[in-house]
C-alpha positions as CSV (number, residue, x, y, z in Angstrom):
1,M,25.3,-11.0,8.5
2,K,23.6,-11.6,5.3
3,A,21.4,-9.4,3.2
4,W,20.0,-8.5,-0.5
5,F,21.6,-5.2,-1.4
6,L,20.5,-2.8,-4.0
7,Y,23.5,-0.9,-5.8
8,P,23.1,2.4,-7.9
9,G,21.9,2.4,-11.2
10,T,23.4,3.6,-14.6
11,G,21.0,6.2,-15.3
12,T,20.2,4.5,-18.6
13,D,18.2,1.3,-16.6
14,I,15.3,3.6,-15.2
15,G,12.0,1.0,-15.5
16,E,14.6,-1.9,-15.7
17,L,14.1,-4.3,-12.9
18,A,17.8,-4.0,-11.1
19,E,19.3,-7.0,-9.8
20,L,19.6,-7.5,-6.0
21,V,22.9,-8.7,-4.7
22,Q,23.2,-11.3,-1.5
23,E,26.5,-10.5,0.4
24,D,27.7,-10.7,4.0
25,F,27.9,-7.8,6.1
26,D,29.2,-6.6,9.3
27,L,26.5,-4.8,11.5
28,R,27.6,-2.2,13.8
29,D,26.7,-2.3,17.8
30,I,23.5,-0.5,18.4
31,S,23.4,2.8,20.4
32,S,21.6,3.4,23.5
33,A,18.4,4.4,21.4
34,E,18.3,1.8,19.1
35,V,16.9,-1.9,18.9
36,L,18.5,-4.8,17.4
37,A,15.9,-7.0,15.4
38,E,15.6,-10.2,13.5
39,P,13.1,-10.1,11.0
40,L,11.1,-13.2,10.5
41,F,8.8,-12.3,8.1
42,G,8.4,-9.8,5.3
43,C,5.7,-8.6,2.7
44,W,6.6,-7.5,-1.0
45,E,5.7,-4.2,-1.5
46,G,5.0,-1.7,-4.4
47,N,7.5,0.9,-2.9
48,M,10.2,-2.2,-2.9
49,Q,9.2,-2.5,-6.9
50,H,9.7,1.3,-7.4
51,A,13.2,1.1,-5.7
52,L,14.2,-1.8,-7.9
53,S,12.9,-0.1,-11.1
54,R,14.5,3.1,-9.9
55,K,11.1,5.1,-10.7
56,P,10.7,7.6,-9.7
57,V,14.1,7.8,-8.4
58,D,17.4,5.8,-7.8
59,I,17.1,5.8,-3.9
60,C,20.5,5.1,-3.6
61,K,21.6,8.3,-5.5
62,Q,19.2,10.1,-3.6
63,R,20.3,9.2,-0.4
64,G,23.9,9.4,-1.6
65,E,24.5,5.9,-0.1
66,P,26.7,2.8,-2.0
67,R,24.2,0.6,-1.5
68,V,20.9,0.1,0.2
69,I,18.9,-2.8,2.2
70,I,15.2,-2.5,1.1
71,G,12.4,-4.2,2.8
72,N,9.8,-2.1,5.3
73,T,7.1,-4.1,5.6
74,G,7.6,-7.0,7.9
75,V,7.7,-8.9,11.3
76,V,10.5,-8.8,14.2
77,R,11.5,-10.4,17.0
78,V,13.3,-7.9,19.5
79,L,16.9,-9.4,20.2
80,E,18.4,-6.3,21.8
81,V,17.6,-2.8,23.0
82,G,19.9,-0.1,24.0
83,S,20.0,1.5,27.4
84,G,17.5,4.5,26.8
85,V,14.7,2.4,25.0
86,E,11.4,2.0,26.7
87,G,8.6,-0.2,26.1
88,L,10.2,-2.9,24.4
89,K,12.3,-5.8,25.8
90,P,14.4,-8.9,24.4
91,G,11.8,-11.4,23.0
92,D,8.9,-8.9,22.0
93,V,7.6,-9.6,18.8
94,G,6.4,-6.4,16.8
95,I,5.5,-5.1,13.1
96,I,7.8,-2.7,11.4
97,F,6.3,0.7,11.3
98,C,8.0,2.4,8.5
99,A,7.7,6.3,9.7
100,S,11.4,6.9,10.0
101,V,11.2,10.7,9.3
102,V,8.2,12.9,10.6
103,D,7.0,16.0,10.8
104,A,6.1,18.4,14.0
105,W,2.7,16.4,13.9
106,G,3.8,12.9,13.6
107,Y,3.1,12.7,9.9
108,P,5.7,10.6,7.8
109,E,8.0,12.4,5.8
110,K,10.5,9.4,4.4
111,A,10.4,6.0,4.4
112,M,12.5,3.6,6.5
113,A,14.2,1.1,3.8
114,Y,13.4,3.8,1.1
115,D,13.9,7.3,1.2
116,A,15.1,8.2,4.8
117,P,19.0,8.1,4.8
118,G,21.3,5.6,7.0
119,T,17.9,3.4,7.5
120,M,18.1,-0.5,6.4
121,G,15.2,-3.1,5.9
122,C,14.1,-6.2,6.6
123,L,15.5,-8.0,3.3
124,A,18.4,-9.2,5.9
125,T,19.4,-11.6,8.8
126,R,19.7,-9.0,11.4
127,M,18.2,-5.4,11.2
128,I,18.8,-2.0,13.5
129,L,15.5,0.1,14.0
130,R,14.4,2.6,16.6
131,P,11.8,2.0,19.2
132,H,9.6,4.3,16.8
133,E,9.6,2.3,14.3
134,I,8.2,-0.9,15.7
135,I,4.5,-1.5,17.3
136,R,4.6,-4.5,19.6
137,L,2.0,-7.1,18.9
138,P,-0.2,-8.8,21.7
139,D,1.7,-11.8,23.0
140,D,-1.4,-13.9,22.7
141,T,-2.0,-12.8,19.0
142,R,-4.6,-15.1,17.2
143,H,-3.9,-14.0,13.9
144,S,-0.3,-15.5,12.3
145,L,2.8,-13.6,11.7
146,P,2.9,-13.9,7.6
147,Q,-0.4,-12.1,8.1
148,W,0.8,-9.4,10.7
149,A,3.7,-8.8,8.1
150,A,1.5,-8.1,5.4
151,F,-0.6,-6.1,7.5
152,S,2.2,-3.5,8.8
153,G,2.3,-2.2,5.3
154,R,-1.1,-1.8,3.0
155,Y,-3.2,-2.3,6.4
156,V,-1.7,0.2,8.0
157,T,-2.0,2.8,5.0
158,A,-5.4,1.4,4.6
159,W,-6.4,3.1,8.2
160,S,-5.1,6.1,8.0
161,N,-6.4,6.9,4.7
162,W,-10.1,5.7,5.7
163,L,-10.0,7.9,8.9
164,Q,-9.3,10.9,6.3
165,A,-11.3,9.7,3.4
166,H,-14.4,8.4,5.7
167,G,-14.6,11.6,8.0
168,S,-14.5,13.8,4.5
169,F,-17.5,12.4,3.4
170,R,-19.3,12.5,6.8
171,L,-18.7,16.1,7.3
172,Q,-20.7,16.4,4.2
173,V,-23.3,14.1,4.4
174,P,-23.9,12.6,8.0
175,R,-24.7,8.9,8.6
176,E,-28.4,9.5,9.6
177,E,-29.0,10.8,6.1
178,L,-27.4,8.1,4.4
179,P,-26.2,4.9,6.3
180,S,-24.4,2.7,3.1
181,P,-22.5,4.8,1.3
182,H,-21.2,3.0,-2.3
183,V,-17.3,2.7,-2.0
184,W,-15.6,1.5,-5.0
185,G,-11.8,1.2,-5.7
186,W,-9.4,0.0,-7.9
187,G,-5.7,-0.9,-7.0
188,G,-3.6,-3.6,-5.0
189,G,-3.6,-4.8,-1.6
190,T,-4.1,-1.5,0.1
191,T,-7.4,-1.1,-1.9
192,L,-8.6,-4.2,-0.7
193,A,-7.5,-4.1,3.0
194,E,-9.6,-0.1,2.7
195,L,-12.9,-1.8,1.1
196,D,-13.0,-4.2,3.5
197,L,-13.1,-1.5,6.1
198,A,-15.1,0.1,4.6
199,R,-17.7,-2.9,4.5
200,R,-17.4,-3.3,8.1
201,H,-18.6,-0.1,8.5
202,G,-21.6,-0.4,6.6
203,C,-20.8,0.5,3.4
204,T,-21.6,-1.2,0.1
205,T,-18.4,-1.8,-1.5
206,V,-17.2,-2.7,-4.9
207,M,-13.5,-4.0,-6.3
208,L,-12.6,-3.8,-9.6
209,S,-9.9,-6.1,-10.9
210,G,-9.1,-8.1,-14.4
211,N,-7.4,-10.6,-12.4
212,D,-8.9,-13.7,-12.0
213,R,-6.7,-14.9,-8.9
214,R,-7.4,-11.4,-7.3
215,L,-11.0,-11.5,-8.0
216,E,-11.6,-14.6,-6.3
217,L,-9.4,-12.8,-3.1
218,I,-11.8,-9.7,-3.0
219,R,-15.1,-12.2,-3.0
220,K,-13.7,-13.8,-0.4
221,T,-13.0,-10.7,1.3
222,G,-16.6,-9.8,1.6
223,V,-16.3,-7.4,-1.0
224,T,-18.1,-7.3,-4.7
225,A,-15.9,-8.1,-7.4
226,L,-15.8,-6.7,-10.7
227,D,-14.3,-7.8,-13.5
228,R,-12.9,-4.7,-15.5
229,R,-12.0,-6.6,-18.7
230,Q,-15.7,-7.0,-19.2
231,F,-15.5,-3.0,-20.0
232,G,-12.4,-3.0,-22.4
233,E,-9.3,-1.0,-22.3
234,L,-10.5,1.4,-19.7
235,S,-6.9,3.1,-19.6
236,Y,-6.6,7.1,-20.6
237,D,-4.0,8.3,-22.2
238,E,-4.4,11.9,-23.3
239,R,-2.0,12.2,-25.9
240,R,-3.8,9.5,-28.2
241,F,-7.0,10.7,-26.9
242,V,-6.4,13.6,-29.0
243,T,-4.3,12.2,-31.8
244,D,-5.6,8.8,-32.5
245,A,-9.3,8.3,-33.6
246,A,-9.6,4.8,-33.3
247,Y,-8.2,5.0,-29.9
248,R,-10.7,7.2,-28.7
249,R,-13.5,5.7,-30.2
250,S,-12.4,2.7,-27.9
251,Y,-11.8,4.1,-24.7
252,L,-15.3,6.1,-25.0
253,E,-16.9,3.1,-25.7
254,A,-15.2,1.3,-22.4
255,E,-15.7,4.3,-20.2
256,G,-19.2,4.3,-21.3
257,R,-19.9,1.2,-20.6
258,F,-18.2,1.6,-17.0
259,L,-20.4,4.6,-16.1
260,E,-23.5,2.6,-16.9
261,E,-22.5,0.0,-14.6
262,V,-21.9,2.8,-12.1
263,E,-25.0,3.9,-12.7
264,R,-26.9,0.8,-12.3
265,R,-25.4,-0.7,-9.3
266,T,-25.8,2.7,-7.4
267,A,-29.4,3.1,-8.7
268,G,-27.8,6.8,-10.2
269,T,-26.2,8.1,-6.8
270,K,-22.6,7.3,-8.3
271,V,-20.0,7.0,-6.0
272,Q,-19.5,8.7,-2.5
273,I,-16.0,7.6,-2.0
274,F,-13.8,6.4,-4.5
275,I,-10.7,4.5,-3.8
276,D,-8.0,5.0,-6.2
277,Y,-4.1,3.8,-5.8
278,I,-3.6,3.3,-9.7
279,G,-3.5,7.2,-11.1
280,T,-3.6,8.9,-14.2
281,P,-4.7,6.1,-16.6
282,V,-8.2,5.9,-14.5
283,F,-8.3,9.0,-13.0
284,R,-10.7,10.6,-15.9
285,A,-13.0,7.1,-15.4
286,T,-12.7,7.6,-11.4
287,L,-13.7,11.3,-11.5
288,K,-16.8,10.8,-13.9
289,A,-18.0,7.6,-11.3
290,L,-17.9,10.3,-8.4
291,G,-21.4,11.3,-7.2
292,R,-21.6,14.7,-5.9
293,Q,-20.4,15.4,-2.4
294,G,-17.9,12.4,-3.1
295,V,-14.2,11.7,-2.2
296,I,-11.3,10.4,-4.6
297,T,-9.1,9.1,-1.9
298,S,-5.3,7.5,-2.6
299,A,-2.0,6.9,-0.4
300,G,-0.1,5.7,-3.9
301,W,0.2,6.2,-7.3
302,K,1.0,2.7,-9.2
303,E,0.7,3.9,-12.6
304,G,0.7,7.9,-12.5
305,M,1.4,11.0,-10.7
306,V,0.0,13.7,-12.9
307,L,-3.7,14.5,-12.8
308,S,-5.6,17.0,-14.5
309,L,-9.0,18.3,-14.1
310,L,-11.5,21.2,-13.9
311,R,-11.1,23.0,-10.4
312,A,-14.6,24.7,-11.4
313,S,-16.2,21.5,-11.9
314,E,-15.1,19.9,-8.5
315,C,-16.0,23.0,-6.2
316,I,-19.4,22.9,-7.7
317,A,-20.1,19.1,-7.0
318,R,-18.4,19.6,-3.7
319,H,-15.6,16.6,-4.5
320,Q,-13.2,16.0,-2.1
321,H,-9.6,15.0,-3.3
322,V,-7.9,13.2,-0.2
323,N,-4.2,12.2,-0.1
324,T,-2.7,10.4,2.9
325,H,0.8,9.0,3.2
326,Y,1.1,6.0,5.4
327,A,-0.1,7.0,9.1
328,R,1.0,8.4,12.6
329,Y,2.0,6.1,15.3
330,P,-0.6,6.3,17.2
331,Q,-2.8,5.4,14.2
332,G,-0.6,2.3,14.0
333,V,-1.5,1.2,17.3
334,E,-5.2,1.6,16.5
335,A,-5.1,-0.3,13.6
336,V,-3.5,-3.3,15.2
337,A,-5.8,-3.3,18.4
338,Y,-8.8,-3.1,15.8
339,A,-7.5,-5.8,13.7
340,E,-6.6,-7.8,16.9
341,A,-10.1,-7.5,18.3
342,E,-12.1,-7.6,15.0
343,G,-10.2,-9.8,12.5
344,W,-9.6,-7.2,9.9
345,M,-6.6,-8.8,8.4
346,P,-5.3,-9.9,5.3
347,E,-5.6,-13.5,3.9
348,V,-2.1,-14.2,2.4
349,D,-0.6,-15.9,-0.3
350,E,-0.2,-19.7,0.2
351,R,3.1,-19.5,-0.9
352,I,6.0,-18.5,1.5
353,Y,9.0,-17.8,-0.3
354,G,12.6,-18.5,1.2
355,F,15.0,-16.0,2.0
356,D,17.0,-17.4,-1.4
357,E,14.1,-16.8,-3.3
358,V,13.8,-13.4,-2.9
359,P,14.9,-12.6,-6.8
360,E,12.1,-14.5,-7.5
361,L,9.5,-13.0,-6.1
362,A,10.4,-9.7,-7.3
363,R,10.6,-11.0,-11.0
364,R,6.9,-12.6,-10.2
365,F,5.5,-9.6,-8.8
366,S,6.8,-7.4,-11.4
367,E,4.9,-10.1,-13.8
368,G,2.0,-9.3,-11.7
369,D,2.0,-13.1,-10.9
370,V,1.6,-12.9,-7.2
371,G,-1.6,-12.5,-5.3
372,F,-2.2,-9.0,-3.1
373,Y,0.1,-10.1,-0.4
374,P,3.4,-12.4,-1.3
375,I,5.2,-13.0,1.9
376,F,9.1,-14.0,2.1
377,S,10.6,-15.4,4.9
378,I,13.9,-14.4,6.8
379,N,14.5,-16.1,10.0
380,A,11.2,-18.1,10.4
381,R,11.2,-21.2,12.3
């Protein structure tokens, strides 16, 4: 077999893009409770970039393993099943469900091919999975396998997060009192997937981006695209805000223009659900844009994990802060059924990278030179 391997870092290279090394390897026989599969397509994910940059952790050192195969979003074909496996058979095609280690209620604690020890990802010509790491696709699916590859990560995450966020808001404001809440977001493919889901549930949706290519895709999805560059440098740095007067003036001007736009587009009610997958640099603006009984929701932390807020103000405004991590297996099954029936699917990048082009894809992803859903092939025929 062949695979792209990630090796441990030196400790001085945190933040640098690690080199993936393609090597041959021997794959052990599967146990009675495992499945042998061939990956067909994968989608490059933010967690793969975290692994290569070794931020926030060096996953090889965390797992105590000499090398790791990453890649936990994709589509696989089942080749062989163990004697104790039920519900799967050779020839079945399914998406990867990456919740490898779950708690007593089925919520993920560790992700396959990331922080779950002993797991391998789809950057390999063959892989071993357990039955709960595959969700079968309909035999006659009307969507493409590259679309399903992108779906298995970002869209399953979006499904679970939206259920929680929308449910939290509706506990405070029922549908008959506000049929079409304002839902805004910034981030990447998961944010767009979730906003498309909100749009399909009758919400008024807006997504911010400073990338022309992504703004066009947002429009094609049916979500209102808003160019964040018109507001200036809307990125908050607490230290610079205190010590740099010029930066403070510039930031406050940018934030003021942004909040004026929020007021205008929402007729003064502000945003009811704000999907924020970026984190620290935009959290202050997100919070100021949130209306009463509003919900800030996220399942990621692209640019910062540490947040500051005034708890008393959040209580008075009845703001809810929703934090989720991927999904339960039944939620993944529900998401697949909804997508197949309703067409809630990603529009993947036109270019599909070959297996030998994976390092180029990793580099271009780190430079922001790809769309929301960059796809690579492994055994696609």
